ZAMARGU-4260 file (C-alpha; in steps of 0.2 Angstrom, whole numbers, plus 5000, padded with zeros to 4 digits):
<rodrens>
0) 5636/4642/4648 | 5623/4639/4661 | 5636/4638/4675 | 5642/4653/4669 | 5626/4661/4668
5) 5620/4656/4686 | 5638/4662/4693 | 5635/4679/4687 | 5617/4679/4694 | 5622/4676/4710
10) 5627/4694/4711 | 5612/4702/4703 | 5597/4711/4710 | 5582/4716/4701 | 5569/4731/4700
15) 5550/4731/4694 | 5545/4722/4681 | 5533/4717/4669 | 5514/4707/4673 | 5501/4709/4684
20) 5483/4700/4683 | 5468/4699/4692 | 5452/4684/4690 | 5435/4684/4687 | 5428/4667/4694
25) 5411/4658/4692 | 5405/4642/4703 | 5413/4627/4697 | 5402/4614/4686 | 5400/4601/4700
30) 5392/4612/4711 | 5404/4612/4725 | 5414/4627/4733 | 5426/4627/4722 | 5428/4641/4707
35) 5432/4640/4689 | 5444/4654/4683 | 5438/4661/4665 | 5449/4678/4665 | 5466/4682/4669
40) 5471/4702/4668 | 5488/4707/4664 | 5495/4725/4667 | 5512/4725/4656 | 5525/4735/4662
45) 5534/4738/4646 | 5526/4747/4631 | 5539/4739/4618 | 5531/4721/4621 | 5513/4726/4622
50) 5512/4717/4606 | 5518/4701/4611 | 5508/4699/4625 | 5492/4701/4613 | 5497/4687/4605
55) 5502/4676/4621 | 5484/4679/4626 | 5477/4672/4611 | 5489/4657/4611 | 5485/4654/4630
60) 5467/4657/4629 | 5467/4643/4612 | 5476/4629/4624 | 5467/4633/4639 | 5450/4640/4636
65) 5455/4655/4650 | 5455/4673/4642 | 5470/4684/4646 | 5466/4703/4646 | 5482/4712/4642
70) 5484/4730/4647 | 5500/4740/4647 | 5504/4753/4662 | 5512/4769/4654 | 5531/4771/4656
75) 5536/4776/4672 | 5517/4773/4680 | 5520/4753/4686 | 5521/4757/4704 | 5507/4770/4704
80) 5496/4760/4692 | 5499/4743/4705 | 5494/4754/4719 | 5477/4759/4712 | 5474/4742/4707
85) 5476/4734/4723 | 5462/4746/4730 | 5449/4739/4719 | 5439/4725/4717 | 5450/4719/4702
90) 5467/4719/4712 | 5480/4710/4702 | 5485/4691/4705 | 5501/4692/4698 | 5514/4708/4701
95) 5531/4712/4702 | 5541/4719/4714 | 5559/4727/4716 | 5568/4715/4725 | 5570/4716/4745
100) 5563/4736/4744 | 5548/4731/4734 | 5545/4716/4745 | 5546/4727/4761 | 5533/4737/4753
105) 5522/4723/4746 | 5525/4710/4759 | 5507/4709/4765 | 5501/4705/4745 | 5514/4691/4743
110) 5509/4673/4743 | 5522/4659/4746 | 5526/4652/4729 | 5537/4638/4738 | 5525/4624/4730
115) 5523/4633/4711 | 5530/4623/4697 | 5539/4638/4692 | 5549/4639/4708 | 5553/4620/4707
120) 5562/4622/4692 | 5571/4639/4695 | 5588/4634/4692 | 5595/4644/4705 | 5586/4644/4719
125) 5595/4657/4729 | 5589/4670/4716 | 5572/4669/4723 | 5565/4683/4737 | 5563/4672/4753
130) 5559/4677/4770 | 5558/4665/4785 | 5560/4649/4774 | 5545/4654/4761 | 5547/4661/4742
135) 5541/4676/4739 | 5546/4682/4723 | 5554/4672/4707 | 5565/4681/4695 | 5560/4677/4675
140) 5573/4685/4665 | 5589/4690/4664 | 5593/4705/4653 | 5609/4716/4650 | 5611/4735/4647
145) 5626/4746/4639 | 5630/4757/4623 | 5621/4748/4610 | 5631/4754/4594 | 5630/4752/4574
150) 5643/4740/4568 | 5640/4747/4550 | 5643/4766/4554 | 5656/4761/4567 | 5666/4751/4553
155) 5664/4766/4541 | 5673/4777/4553 | 5686/4766/4555 | 5690/4765/4537 | 5691/4785/4535
160) 5709/4789/4530 | 5708/4807/4539 | 5702/4801/4557 | 5710/4808/4571 | 5711/4794/4583
165) 5723/4778/4581 | 5710/4765/4584 | 5706/4752/4570 | 5691/4742/4577 | 5678/4745/4590
170) 5686/4730/4599 | 5700/4743/4605 | 5687/4754/4614 | 5690/4747/4630 | 5691/4764/4641
175) 5683/4779/4642 | 5697/4790/4634 | 5696/4778/4620 | 5678/4781/4618 | 5678/4799/4622
180) 5694/4801/4608 | 5683/4789/4595 | 5665/4798/4598 | 5671/4815/4597 | 5680/4814/4581
185) 5664/4806/4572 | 5655/4821/4578 | 5668/4830/4569 | 5665/4820/4553 | 5647/4815/4555
190) 5642/4823/4538 | 5654/4809/4530 | 5646/4796/4541 | 5628/4802/4536 | 5622/4803/4554
195) 5614/4818/4563 | 5626/4814/4579 | 5635/4800/4586 | 5620/4797/4600 | 5603/4796/4601
200) 5594/4809/4611 | 5596/4808/4628 | 5577/4807/4633 | 5574/4816/4648 | 5555/4818/4648
205) 5548/4815/4664 | 5544/4797/4664 | 5557/4792/4650 | 5573/4797/4660 | 5574/4778/4669
210) 5590/4775/4656 | 5599/4789/4667 | 5592/4792/4683 | 5592/4773/4687 | 5602/4762/4673
215) 5616/4775/4672 | 5616/4780/4691 | 5618/4762/4696 | 5635/4760/4688 | 5643/4773/4700
220) 5633/4768/4715 | 5637/4749/4712 | 5656/4753/4711 | 5654/4764/4727 | 5647/4750/4735
225) 5660/4737/4730 | 5673/4750/4737 | 5665/4751/4754 | 5661/4732/4753 | 5642/4736/4757
230) 5631/4721/4762 | 5615/4726/4752 | 5607/4716/4767 | 5611/4728/4780 | 5608/4745/4781
235) 5625/4751/4772 | 5616/4757/4757 | 5606/4769/4766 | 5620/4781/4763 | 5629/4787/4747
240) 5643/4799/4743 | 5642/4798/4725 | 5660/4794/4725 | 5661/4792/4707 | 5650/4807/4704
245) 5664/4815/4692 | 5663/4797/4682 | 5644/4799/4680 | 5648/4817/4673 | 5661/4811/4660
250) 5648/4797/4650 | 5632/4811/4653 | 5643/4826/4646 | 5647/4815/4630 | 5630/4808/4628
255) 5621/4826/4630 | 5638/4834/4617 | 5637/4822/4606 | 5619/4819/4601 | 5608/4821/4587
260) 5596/4834/4597 | 5601/4850/4608 | 5603/4847/4625 | 5592/4861/4629 | 5578/4852/4621
265) 5579/4835/4630 | 5565/4837/4642 | 5553/4834/4627 | 5560/4819/4619 | 5554/4799/4625
270) 5564/4783/4623 | 5553/4779/4608 | 5559/4793/4597 | 5578/4791/4604 | 5577/4771/4598
275) 5569/4777/4582 | 5584/4788/4579 | 5594/4773/4581 | 5584/4761/4569 | 5584/4774/4556
280) 5603/4777/4555 | 5603/4794/4562 | 5614/4790/4575 | 5628/4778/4579 | 5626/4775/4597
285) 5611/4773/4610 | 5612/4767/4628 | 5598/4754/4631 | 5596/4734/4636 | 5593/4720/4626
290) 5574/4723/4627 | 5578/4737/4614 | 5581/4725/4599 | 5563/4724/4594 | 5562/4743/4595
295) 5575/4743/4583 | 5571/4731/4570 | 5552/4733/4572 | 5552/4752/4567 | 5544/4757/4548
300) 5560/4760/4538 | 5573/4752/4550 | 5590/4754/4541 | 5600/4744/4554 | 5603/4724/4550
305) 5601/4713/4565 | 5620/4708/4562 | 5626/4726/4564 | 5620/4728/4581 | 5631/4726/4598
310) 5636/4731/4615 | 5649/4742/4622 | 5651/4743/4640 | 5647/4760/4649 | 5664/4766/4652
315) 5664/4781/4661 | 5684/4783/4665 | 5685/4773/4682 | 5701/4762/4687 | 5702/4745/4679
320) 5687/4749/4667 | 5696/4739/4655 | 5691/4722/4664 | 5671/4729/4666 | 5658/4723/4656
325) 5641/4728/4652 | 5626/4729/4666 | 5618/4712/4669 | 5604/4707/4680 | 5585/4705/4680
330) 5572/4719/4685 | 5557/4705/4686 | 5552/4696/4703 | 5535/4687/4699 | 5523/4688/4714
335) 5505/4681/4717 | 5492/4691/4727 | 5489/4683/4744 | 5473/4692/4744 | 5466/4681/4732
340) 5457/4666/4731 | 5464/4650/4732 | 5458/4646/4714 | 5462/4664/4708 | 5482/4661/4715
345) 5480/4642/4706 | 5476/4650/4690 | 5490/4665/4691 | 5502/4650/4694 | 5495/4638/4679
350) 5498/4653/4669 | 5516/4656/4674 | 5519/4639/4673 | 5513/4637/4655 | 5523/4653/4650
355) 5539/4646/4657 | 5537/4628/4656 | 5525/4623/4639 | 5532/4621/4622 | 5521/4635/4616
360) 5525/4648/4630 | 5544/4646/4628 | 5544/4648/4611 | 5535/4664/4615 | 5548/4669/4629
365) 5563/4664/4619 | 5557/4672/4600 | 5546/4685/4604 | 5550/4692/4621 | 5569/4688/4620
370) 5571/4683/4637 | 5586/4673/4645 | 5575/4665/4656 | 5583/4656/4673 | 5574/4639/4673
375) 5580/4623/4668 | 5564/4620/4657 | 5575/4629/4643 | 5588/4620/4633 | 5604/4629/4625
380) 5596/4630/4608 | 5580/4638/4617 | 5588/4654/4621 | 5583/4670/4611 | 5589/4673/4594
385) 5589/4691/4592 | 5606/4701/4593 | 5605/4709/4609 | 5602/4695/4619 | 5615/4686/4609
390) 5627/4700/4613 | 5622/4699/4633 | 5627/4679/4632 | 5645/4685/4624 | 5648/4697/4638
395) 5642/4684/4650 | 5656/4671/4644 | 5669/4684/4641 | 5686/4678/4650 | 5694/4691/4662
400) 5678/4702/4661 | 5667/4705/4677 | 5649/4712/4671 | 5640/4725/4683 | 5626/4719/4693
405) 5610/4727/4694 | 5609/4736/4713 | 5596/4748/4706 | 5584/4739/4717 | 5590/4746/4733
410) 5588/4763/4727 | 5575/4774/4737 | 5558/4777/4731 | 5552/4782/4713 | 5551/4799/4718
415) 5570/4801/4721 | 5574/4792/4704 | 5561/4806/4697 | 5569/4820/4706 | 5587/4817/4701
420) 5580/4814/4683 | 5575/4834/4684 | 5591/4837/4691 | 5600/4830/4676 | 5588/4838/4665
425) 5591/4855/4673 | 5610/4851/4671 | 5607/4849/4653 | 5598/4864/4651 | 5613/4875/4660
430) 5601/4878/4675 | 5610/4868/4688 | 5630/4866/4690 | 5637/4848/4693 | 5642/4850/4711
435) 5622/4853/4715 | 5617/4837/4705 | 5630/4829/4716 | 5623/4836/4732 | 5606/4834/4727
440) 5608/4815/4724 | 5616/4813/4740 | 5605/4822/4751 | 5590/4816/4743 | 5596/4797/4746
445) 5599/4801/4764 | 5583/4810/4767 | 5573/4796/4758 | 5580/4783/4769 | 5579/4793/4785
450) 5598/4791/4788
</rodrens>
């Protein structure tokens, strides 16, 4: 299974991630010129795992005496928060970059990680961000996203004697045509199924629209790159034609026309509210990643059993999509600030090795963060036990299936993504035609890269 994971990882790219840290030091007790780090400050990227990092902080301080202060950046503000921190006396020691483009922005702050224990134990070192034979970023988690579905509600639908589709199980849904038929028939029978809509609300609130302007957009862009045989280490990615725009529209329309919320009100809805709708049984499906398992199972009043949570690929009506799987990759590259003192850099590396190399740290990584970590320190029985992590592993090991890599690390800036999100909201509200959305996506991509 590890070999299978590694072969897929070779195709993956990454976007910004989870940690940032800064340190306070004091003179070493022996009076020499060294220092002893007493605090490490973390800027957490994902609000949904903030509570886990509080527990990690307590455990690390108990074992090492080093205090971890955990902060959480607001959704969609990581890059701006990182920029602001770098301009202060408490600049982060540990931070994230989103692959080659992120490295280009932060190269002056990236220390060489070649000698760290974490890099030594990276199972496939070709995954690291390198330049000039040195290592500047280390990936630390494999994740996947697709359409999360409630098996119990789908089973209830397939047992309806008066359903209008010929499908008998979710295993028969392997195309957009099949998905659309089932979703629209479920919408017609939502009162019988006890749901408010088939899909959870399409969160298009500013800063909360990353599932569409980044994750959903990744699929048509990746398919276009594959068609054109684009080498992502060159400049070919700096222009897109959005050739699969109609396919994007297919699934986006299906989402907004068959959800729990009126599509004119999507600009006020955030991801947390959307995931809560799924957790409370108000809908049968929601697009998100395996990190959403904790959001679902942790909601007060949750009505969805862990065994009833599954993944479907995001079908759009593309040729050969019956052989495509979910989107698998990583958005987490660890970097250490080269501007920090040697002692601070060592303290950062020590913490990272503790998290991914110690028995205590690994337990948090697998059991609470739910990470599928690409290090040889993890045995097969130390993989995450949450339902969506298991689903990612299932799709990674499925015969005859090609999972879709994460290529949104080569997307233009956050401004581009935010602008695309605004265009999608305007489309959902009936204020912009789809041809305008396509033109906007293509032109702004070109303008951002100056191509």
